[in-house]
C-alpha positions in Angstrom: 93.0 5.2 271.9 93.5 8.1 274.2 96.4 9.4 271.8 93.7 9.5 269.0 91.0 11.2 271.1 93.5 14.3 272.2 94.6 14.7 269.0 91.2 14.8 268.2 90.3 17.8 270.7 92.3 19.7 268.3 91.7 18.3 265.0 87.7 18.3 265.0 87.5 22.2 265.2 90.4 22.7 262.7 88.2 20.4 260.2 84.7 21.4 260.8 86.0 25.4 260.2 88.1 24.6 256.7 85.1 22.7 255.7 82.2 25.5 256.6 84.2 27.3 254.4 85.1 25.7 251.7 81.2 24.6 251.4 80.3 28.2 251.7 83.3 30.0 249.2 82.3 27.8 246.4 78.4 27.6 247.6 76.6 30.3 245.0 78.8 33.4 244.8 82.4 31.9 245.0 85.1 34.2 246.5 88.6 34.2 248.2 88.7 33.1 252.0 88.6 36.7 254.4 90.8 37.6 256.8 88.0 36.2 258.9 88.0 33.1 257.9 91.4 32.5 257.9 91.4 33.4 261.4 89.1 30.7 262.0 91.2 28.3 260.4 93.7 28.9 262.8 91.6 28.9 266.2 91.7 25.1 265.6 95.8 25.7 266.4 95.2 28.5 269.5 94.6 25.5 271.9 98.3 24.3 271.4 99.9 27.7 272.6 97.3 29.4 274.4 96.3 28.3 278.3 93.0 27.7 278.5 92.2 27.0 275.3 89.8 28.5 272.7 86.6 28.5 275.2 88.7 31.4 276.6 90.3 33.8 273.4 87.6 32.3 271.2 84.7 34.8 272.7 87.9 37.4 273.4 89.2 37.2 269.4 85.3 37.2 268.6 84.2 40.5 270.9 87.8 41.9 269.5 85.8 41.5 265.4 83.8 43.9 266.6 86.1 46.6 267.8 85.7 49.0 265.2 83.1 50.4 262.6 84.8 48.3 259.8 84.8 45.3 261.3 81.1 45.6 262.3 80.3 46.5 258.4 82.1 42.9 257.6 79.7 41.1 259.9 76.7 43.0 258.9 77.7 41.7 255.1 79.0 38.2 255.9 76.6 37.6 258.9 75.7 34.4 257.6 79.1 32.5 257.0 80.6 33.7 260.2 78.2 33.0 262.3 77.8 29.3 260.8 81.7 29.0 261.3 81.6 30.7 265.0 78.8 27.9 265.5 80.3 25.1 263.9 83.3 25.6 265.8 81.8 25.8 269.2 79.5 22.5 268.6 82.6 21.1 267.7 84.7 21.9 271.0 81.5 20.4 272.9 81.3 17.3 270.4 85.5 17.0 271.4 85.1 17.5 275.1 82.6 14.2 275.3 85.4 12.3 273.8 86.2 9.7 276.7 88.9 10.3 279.2 91.6 8.4 279.8 91.3 5.8 282.5 92.3 6.6 285.8 95.4 5.3 287.3 96.3 4.3 290.6 99.2 2.8 292.8 99.8 -1.1 292.7 99.8 -1.5 296.4 96.4 0.1 296.4 94.9 -2.9 295.2 91.6 -2.7 293.0 89.7 0.4 292.9 86.4 0.0 295.5 84.4 2.0 292.9 85.0 2.6 289.3 82.6 5.2 288.1 80.6 8.1 289.6 77.2 8.4 289.5 76.9 12.1 290.8 79.5 12.9 287.8 78.1 14.9 284.8 77.3 13.6 281.4 79.7 16.3 279.6 82.8 16.9 279.9 83.8 13.1 279.7 85.1 12.1 282.9 85.9 8.8 284.9 86.4 8.6 288.6 88.5 5.0 290.2 88.3 5.3 294.2 90.2 3.4 296.9 90.3 3.2 300.4 93.3 2.5 302.3 93.5 2.0 305.8 97.9 2.4 305.8 100.2 4.7 305.9 97.1 6.5 307.5 93.0 5.9 307.4 92.3 7.8 303.8 90.0 7.6 300.7 91.7 8.8 297.5 90.0 9.1 294.2 91.3 9.6 290.7 89.5 11.5 288.0 90.4 12.3 284.5 87.8 14.8 282.8 88.5 16.3 279.0 88.0 19.7 279.0 86.9 21.3 276.4 88.5 23.9 273.8 91.9 23.2 275.2 95.0 21.3 274.1 98.1 22.1 276.1 98.6 21.3 279.8 100.3 25.2 280.1 98.3 26.9 282.4 95.5 24.3 282.5 95.5 22.9 286.3 95.2 25.9 287.6 91.7 27.1 284.5 90.4 23.4 286.1 90.6 24.2 289.8 89.3 27.8 289.4 86.8 26.7 287.0 86.0 23.9 289.6 85.6 26.3 292.4 83.7 29.1 290.6 81.4 26.3 289.6 80.8 24.1 293.0 81.7 21.5 291.3 83.6 19.7 293.8 80.2 18.7 295.9 79.0 16.4 293.2 82.3 15.0 292.8 83.3 14.4 296.1 80.1 13.2 297.4 81.2 9.7 296.4 84.5 9.7 298.3 82.7 11.6 301.2 80.1 8.8 301.9 82.6 6.2 302.0 85.1 8.1 304.2 82.3 8.2 306.5 81.6 4.8 306.2 85.1 4.1 308.0 84.8 6.3 310.9 82.6 6.9 314.0 80.8 9.1 311.6 79.2 5.9 310.0 75.9 6.5 312.0 76.2 10.5 312.0 76.7 11.7 308.4 74.4 12.5 306.1 76.8 13.3 302.8 73.7 14.8 301.0 74.2 17.6 304.2 77.8 18.7 304.0 79.4 21.8 302.5 83.5 22.2 301.4 85.0 25.1 303.0 88.4 26.1 301.5 91.4 26.1 303.4 93.8 29.3 303.1 97.0 28.2 301.4 99.5 28.6 298.6 97.4 27.3 296.6 100.8 24.6 295.2 102.8 22.1 296.5 106.2 21.1 295.2 106.1 17.8 295.3 110.0 15.9 295.6 111.9 12.8 295.9 115.1 12.5 295.0 115.2 8.8 295.4 112.7 8.5 292.7 113.6 11.5 290.7 110.5 13.7 291.3 110.4 17.2 291.5 107.2 18.6 290.5 105.0 21.9 291.9 101.2 20.8 291.6 98.4 22.9 292.0 96.8 21.9 295.2 93.4 23.0 297.0 93.0 22.4 300.5 89.3 22.1 301.7 87.1 20.6 305.1 83.9 19.4 304.9 81.7 20.2 307.5 78.3 19.0 309.0 76.1 21.4 311.1 74.0 19.0 311.8 76.4 17.1 314.6 78.0 20.7 315.5 77.6 24.1 313.8 80.9 24.5 311.6 82.1 21.2 312.8 85.1 20.5 310.6 84.6 16.7 310.3 86.9 15.7 307.2 90.2 17.0 305.0 90.4 17.4 301.9 93.6 17.8 299.9 93.0 17.9 295.9 96.2 18.0 293.8 95.9 18.4 289.4 98.1 17.9 287.0 97.6 18.4 283.1 98.1 16.6 280.3 98.1 17.2 276.1 94.5 16.9 274.5 93.1 19.1 277.8 93.3 16.1 279.7 93.3 17.0 283.6 93.5 14.4 286.1 92.5 14.9 289.7 94.3 13.3 292.7 91.9 13.8 296.4 92.6 12.5 299.4 89.7 12.4 301.9 91.2 12.3 305.2 89.2 12.5 308.8 90.7 16.2 310.1 92.4 14.4 313.7 94.6 12.8 311.2 98.2 11.6 311.9 99.6 12.6 308.1 100.8 16.1 307.1 98.1 18.5 305.0 99.9 17.9 301.6 99.7 13.9 302.0 103.2 13.5 300.1 103.5 9.5 301.0 100.2 9.4 299.0 100.8 11.8 296.3 104.4 10.9 295.9 103.6 7.2 295.2 100.8 8.1 292.8 102.8 10.3 291.0 105.6 7.5 290.5 102.9 5.3 289.5 102.1 7.1 286.6 105.5 8.3 285.4 106.9 4.8 285.4 
């Protein structure tokens, strides 16, 4: 079923644009499809080869269609069908991003997830989050979130785009609230920390990390973001928790996000290689 949804993210905009063009060209005054029509049809295929998908490149192409006087005159003449085509493609992309995302996958040793949904998650785009708490090999709360990005088909560059959007929109605070609450309940912060009043502070880093294990046949470079959770009600600027998030993109605009939340004084290394390698080995097997 997930593969059907992945294909739908590509096919739906293409079918909608095709239907509008066929209907309009046969509506009252039949005409041959224009260059703009053909370009709109091909837009459904852009996401298979271009990083960031149609939502990034589509507006650029649309602005480019106004670059010359001749093209602007074409817009004045055909503004109705062109506006309808653009609106239809945009609406179909919004609809495609609302298709269910795949079920998050954990590691068998983690057991059953403690939580299967995130009440703080937005209704759109489609996402699903599972949460685990562990005490071995270190105290940590792990979440795996799957999200379907709108207008994206290829995994090429999608992880980086997703990470940048999350930082730009400040979406991590809502996504991580559940994990931060659970982590505070497992530590001495239980009676002190208010998960409704915290800040996420980025930790300067390379922005990616190579996860390698010759024994498991794993060698992958993942987009990785490190952050501190600060809670000024304790001590201004106090770094109470440490957060690591890695992004992994798949076809169909699906981005899987693994987040590890640990106390700042954790004994593990900053890239949580043990947890991440276990997860990568589980998802690849």
